[in-house]
C-alpha positions as CSV (number, residue, x, y, z in Angstrom):
1,M,91.5,97.9,113.7
2,D,93.4,95.9,116.3
3,I,94.4,93.4,113.6
4,K,97.0,95.9,112.3
5,K,98.8,95.7,115.6
6,K,99.2,92.0,115.7
7,T,99.9,91.6,112.0
8,P,103.6,91.1,110.9
9,T,104.9,94.0,108.9
10,N,107.0,91.8,106.6
11,T,106.3,88.7,104.6
12,I,106.7,85.3,106.3
13,T,106.7,81.9,104.7
14,R,103.4,80.0,105.0
15,D,102.5,76.4,104.2
16,V,100.1,76.5,101.3
17,K,98.5,73.2,102.4
18,Y,97.4,74.7,105.7
19,L,96.3,78.0,104.1
20,A,94.0,76.1,101.7
21,E,92.4,73.8,104.4
22,P,89.3,76.0,105.2
23,T,88.2,76.2,101.6
24,G,89.7,72.9,100.3
25,N,91.1,74.7,97.3
26,I,94.1,77.0,97.2
27,Y,92.7,79.0,94.3
28,E,89.5,79.8,96.2
29,T,91.6,80.9,99.1
30,V,93.7,83.2,96.9
31,V,90.6,84.8,95.5
32,I,89.1,85.3,99.0
33,L,92.4,86.8,100.2
34,S,92.8,89.1,97.2
35,K,89.2,90.5,97.5
36,R,89.7,91.2,101.2
37,A,93.1,92.8,100.6
38,N,91.5,95.1,98.0
39,Q,88.8,96.0,100.5
40,I,91.4,96.9,103.2
41,S,93.5,98.8,100.7
42,L,90.5,100.9,99.5
43,A,89.5,101.6,103.1
44,E,93.0,102.8,104.0
45,K,93.2,104.9,100.9
46,K,89.9,106.7,101.8
47,E,91.0,107.2,105.4
48,L,94.4,108.7,104.3
49,A,92.7,110.9,101.7
50,K,90.3,112.2,104.3
51,K,93.1,113.0,106.8
52,L,95.2,114.7,104.1
53,E,92.1,116.7,102.8
54,D,92.5,119.0,105.9
55,F,95.9,120.1,104.6
56,R,94.8,120.9,101.1
57,T,94.8,124.5,100.0
58,D,94.0,126.2,96.8
59,R,97.6,127.2,96.1
60,D,100.0,124.4,97.0
61,T,103.6,125.1,96.1
62,M,106.4,122.6,96.5
63,D,107.8,124.7,99.4
64,E,104.5,124.5,101.4
65,V,104.3,120.7,100.8
66,F,107.8,120.0,102.1
67,E,107.3,122.3,105.2
68,N,104.1,120.6,106.4
69,R,105.4,118.3,109.1
70,E,102.0,117.0,110.2
71,Q,101.2,115.8,106.7
72,I,104.5,114.1,106.5
73,E,104.0,112.3,109.8
74,I,100.5,111.1,108.7
75,S,102.0,109.7,105.5
76,K,104.8,108.0,107.4
77,Y,102.3,106.4,109.7
78,Y,100.4,104.9,106.8
79,E,103.6,103.7,105.2
80,K,104.6,101.8,108.3
81,L,101.2,99.9,108.5
82,P,101.2,96.3,107.5
83,K,100.4,95.6,103.9
84,P,96.7,94.8,103.1
85,D,97.5,91.3,101.9
86,L,99.3,90.5,105.2
87,I,96.2,91.8,107.2
88,A,93.9,89.7,105.0
89,I,96.0,86.5,105.5
90,T,96.1,87.1,109.3
91,E,92.3,87.6,109.4
92,F,91.9,84.4,107.3
93,E,94.2,82.3,109.6
94,D,92.5,83.6,112.8
95,G,89.0,82.8,111.4
96,D,87.9,86.5,111.5
97,L,87.1,86.5,107.8
98,Y,83.6,85.6,106.7
99,Y,83.2,84.3,103.1
100,R,80.7,82.3,101.2
101,M,80.7,80.8,97.7
102,A,78.1,82.3,95.4
103,G,77.1,79.2,93.6
104,K,76.7,76.9,96.7
105,E,73.8,76.6,99.1
106,E,74.4,77.1,102.8
107,G,74.5,73.4,103.7
108,E,76.9,72.4,100.9
109,K,80.6,72.4,101.0
């Protein structure tokens, strides 16, 4: 995902009026952004769990967990990534996010 590289890692102030322009309703925009943030969060969680699965053993003790530097580095990398909601907002602002309203036909707005 290249979007993670150009996404800010901290929260910035946005004008709600401009954020709601594509949908015409701020509440629809919030729903779209929250659903996309949930998708991103689940994908990152699966990816992290898959990478950490390699380090899992049958008998983990606290000493073994603290000594595993590779596992700590992987966890730190994921902690430094931008938050899923910031990624979703960036995708929405850049026009990279596809959405459609369930109750509306394709030609309607």
